[in-house]
C-alpha positions in Angstrom: 7.2 11.0 -13.7 10.3 8.8 -14.0 10.8 5.7 -12.0 12.9 7.3 -9.3 11.2 10.7 -8.9 13.6 13.6 -8.2 16.7 11.5 -7.6 16.0 10.8 -4.0 15.2 7.2 -4.8 17.6 4.7 -6.5 16.4 2.0 -8.9 17.5 -1.5 -8.1 16.7 -5.1 -9.1 16.7 -8.3 -7.1 15.7 -11.8 -8.3 12.8 -13.3 -6.4 11.4 -16.7 -7.3 13.3 -16.6 -10.6 11.8 -13.2 -11.5 13.7 -9.9 -11.8 11.9 -7.6 -9.4 12.5 -3.8 -9.7 12.3 -1.6 -6.6 13.1 2.0 -5.6 15.1 2.5 -2.5 16.2 5.5 -0.3 18.2 3.9 2.5 21.6 5.5 2.5 21.0 9.0 3.8 19.4 8.0 7.1 20.9 6.4 10.3 21.1 2.6 10.2 18.6 2.3 12.9 16.0 4.4 11.1 12.7 2.4 10.6 12.3 0.6 7.3 9.0 1.0 5.4 7.8 -0.8 2.3 5.2 1.0 0.0 2.9 -1.5 -1.6 1.0 -0.5 -4.7 -2.4 -1.5 -5.8 -3.3 -2.5 -9.4 -0.6 -0.2 -10.8 3.1 -0.1 -10.0 5.3 1.4 -7.3 5.6 4.5 -9.6 2.6 6.3 -8.0 4.1 5.7 -4.6 7.0 8.0 -5.3 5.6 11.2 -3.9 5.0 9.8 -0.4 8.3 7.8 -0.7 10.2 11.1 -1.2 8.4 12.6 1.8 9.4 9.7 4.0 13.0 9.3 2.8 14.5 11.8 5.3 13.2 9.8 8.2 13.0 6.1 7.1 14.7 3.6 4.9 12.1 3.6 2.1 11.4 0.9 -0.5 8.8 0.9 -3.2 8.8 -2.4 -5.3 7.0 -3.2 -8.5 5.5 -6.6 -7.7 5.7 -9.2 -10.5 3.5 -8.2 -13.5 3.8 -4.5 -12.8 6.1 -1.7 -13.8 9.6 -2.7 -14.6 9.5 -6.1 -13.0 9.2 -9.3 -14.9 5.8 -10.4 -16.1 4.9 -14.0 -15.2 2.5 -15.7 -17.6 0.1 -16.4 -14.8 -1.6 -13.3 -13.4 -1.1 -13.2 -9.6 -4.1 -13.1 -7.3 -4.0 -11.5 -3.9 -2.2 -14.4 -2.1 0.2 -14.7 -5.0 1.1 -11.0 -4.7 1.5 -11.4 -1.0 3.8 -14.4 -1.5 5.8 -12.3 -4.0 6.0 -9.4 -1.5 7.2 -11.9 1.2 9.8 -13.2 -1.1 11.0 -9.7 -1.9 11.2 -8.7 1.8 13.4 -11.8 2.5 15.5 -11.3 -0.6 16.3 -7.7 0.3 17.0 -8.7 3.9 14.4 -6.5 5.7 13.4 -7.3 9.3 9.7 -6.8 9.9 9.5 -3.5 8.0 6.4 -1.2 8.3 4.1 -1.8 5.4 2.1 1.1 3.8 -0.4 0.1 1.1 -2.9 1.9 -1.1 -6.1 0.3 -2.5 -5.4 -3.3 -3.5 -2.0 -3.0 -1.9 -3.9 -3.0 1.5 -5.3 -6.4 0.5 -1.8 -7.7 -0.3 -0.6 -6.5 3.1 -3.5 -8.0 5.0 -2.9 -11.4 3.3 0.9 -11.2 4.1 0.4 -10.1 7.7 -2.2 -12.7 8.4 -0.1 -15.6 7.0 3.4 -14.4 7.6 3.3 -12.3 10.8 7.0 -12.6 11.3 7.6 -10.5 8.2 5.2 -7.6 9.0 5.9 -4.6 11.2 3.3 -1.9 11.7 0.8 -1.5 8.9 -0.8 1.5 7.3 -3.8 0.8 5.1 -4.7 3.8 3.0 -8.0 3.5 1.1 -8.4 -0.2 1.8 -10.4 -2.3 -0.7 -12.5 -4.3 -1.4 -15.8 -4.0 0.5 -18.4 -6.8 0.3 -20.9 -4.5 -1.4 -18.5 -3.5 -4.2 -17.5 -6.9 -5.5 -18.0 -6.5 -9.2 -15.7 -5.1 -11.8 -18.5 -2.9 -13.2 -19.1 -1.3 -9.8 -15.4 -0.8 -9.3 -15.2 0.9 -12.7 -18.1 3.2 -11.8 -16.3 4.1 -8.5 -13.1 4.8 -10.4 -15.0 7.3 -12.6 -16.4 9.0 -9.5 -13.1 9.1 -7.7 -11.2 10.4 -10.7 -13.0 13.8 -10.3 -11.0 14.4 -7.2 -7.5 13.1 -8.2 -4.7 15.2 -9.8 -4.9 15.2 -13.6 -1.3 14.0 -13.9 -2.1 10.8 -12.1 -3.8 9.7 -15.3 -0.5 9.9 -17.1 1.1 7.6 -14.5 -1.8 5.2 -15.0 -1.4 5.2 -18.7 2.3 4.1 -18.3 1.3 1.4 -15.8 -1.3 0.1 -18.3 1.3 0.1 -21.1 3.8 -1.8 -18.8 1.3 -4.4 -17.6 -1.3 -4.7 -20.4 -5.0 -4.5 -20.2 -5.5 -8.2 -19.9 -3.3 -8.4 -16.8 -4.9 -5.4 -15.2 -8.4 -6.8 -15.9 -7.6 -10.1 -14.2 -5.9 -8.3 -11.3 -9.0 -6.3 -10.8 -11.1 -9.5 -10.9 -8.9 -11.1 -8.2 -9.1 -7.9 -6.1 -12.9 -7.9 -6.0 -13.0 -11.6 -5.4 -10.8 -11.4 -2.4 -12.2 -11.5 1.1 -10.1 -9.2 3.3 -12.7 -9.4 6.1 -11.6 -13.0 6.7 -7.9 -12.0 7.1 -8.0 -8.7 9.0 -8.9 -10.3 12.3 -5.6 -12.4 12.1 -3.4 -9.3 11.6 -1.6 -8.9 14.9 0.5 -5.8 13.8 -0.5 -2.4 15.1 -2.5 -0.9 12.2 -3.6 2.5 11.0 -6.4 2.8 8.5 -6.4 6.1 6.6 -9.4 7.2 4.7 -10.1 10.4 2.7 -13.6 11.6 2.8 -13.5 12.2 -1.0 -12.5 8.6 -1.6 -14.8 7.4 -4.4 -13.6 3.8 -4.2 -14.0 3.1 -0.5 -17.2 3.9 1.4 -16.7 5.2 5.0 -18.5 2.3 6.5 -16.0 -0.1 5.1 -13.0 1.9 6.3 -14.6 1.8 9.8 -15.2 -1.9 9.5 -11.6 -2.5 8.5 -10.4 -0.7 11.6 -12.8 -2.6 13.7 -11.8 -6.0 12.4 -8.1 -5.3 12.9 -7.2 -6.4 16.5 -4.9 -3.4 16.9 -6.5 -1.0 14.4 -7.8 2.5 14.4 -9.1 4.9 11.7 -8.0 8.4 10.8 -10.3 10.3 8.4 -8.7 13.0 6.3 -11.0 15.7 5.1 -10.9 16.6 1.4 -8.6 13.7 0.4 -9.3 11.3 -2.4 -8.4 7.6 -2.8 -4.7 7.9 -3.6 -3.3 10.1 -0.8 0.1 8.6 -1.5 0.1 10.6 -4.8 -2.3 13.5 -4.1 -1.6 14.3 -0.4 1.9 12.8 0.2 2.9 15.4 2.9 -0.2 14.6 5.0 0.1 10.9 4.6 3.8 10.9 5.4 3.1 12.9 8.6 0.4 10.5 9.7 2.7 7.6 8.9 5.7 9.0 10.8 3.5 9.9 13.9 2.1 6.4 13.9 5.6 4.7 13.6 6.9 6.9 16.4 3.9 5.8 18.6 4.6 2.2 17.8 8.2 2.6 18.7 7.4 3.9 22.2 7.6 1.4 25.2 4.2 -0.2 25.8 3.6 1.9 28.9 4.1 5.1 27.1 2.0 4.5 24.0 -1.4 6.1 23.9 -4.1 3.4 23.3 -6.3 4.6 20.5 -7.7 1.3 19.2 -10.8 1.6 17.0 -10.9 5.4 17.3 -11.6 7.8 14.5 -10.1 11.3 14.3 -10.4 14.2 11.9 
């Protein structure tokens, strides 16, 4: 997979905090009032967000950045922890000029979004947390490695090739410390401070994230609810992009309705 998929996305750079930050954008073929959505990667790059980005591009202004240290963006000497990644994402949103875009994250990207939305609520629109990490019972690199091995059985084989390129771009040392910061983070302390409407998406073949934690994430979010997708693994953004895009668009349409028309579904689970 190249960095812009099938040509729907356009590669761009913007300088944020002195660092060149690469991002993919599809924002010219939709009406100016189409919702904006930012796709936030985990311990990888925005490259593996391309399949869902392409599905959303006909309906939204879509952006998929490589946060500093990943993909084609500059590599700071200091490996960024979760707050550092959230600060970088905040700086990028401001540099690009987006106004409270929706935020869709996978894996550690959900932790980055939670940190941003808790500390900088003025920058965060609706949030979609797909396969949110890291649960309190899984806070060791060894346990996360074991979960990765179990989850890989259900992911597409070509996702491994994307992962190899991401490792080449970032380096093993950076990815190791990123994983360390991910499992050391405490999203349970931040989720109750996220005031945005929130959708938690969990696939029942997710080898990284236990169901009890997905349910707890939805419960901790003041305006959260959970959707369970049968037969889906951890990275629905890559393996089930059509389904994830549909859930996302339905959720954004619901959020756009006047308050009196929206259906309240807080803390519900659906199949």
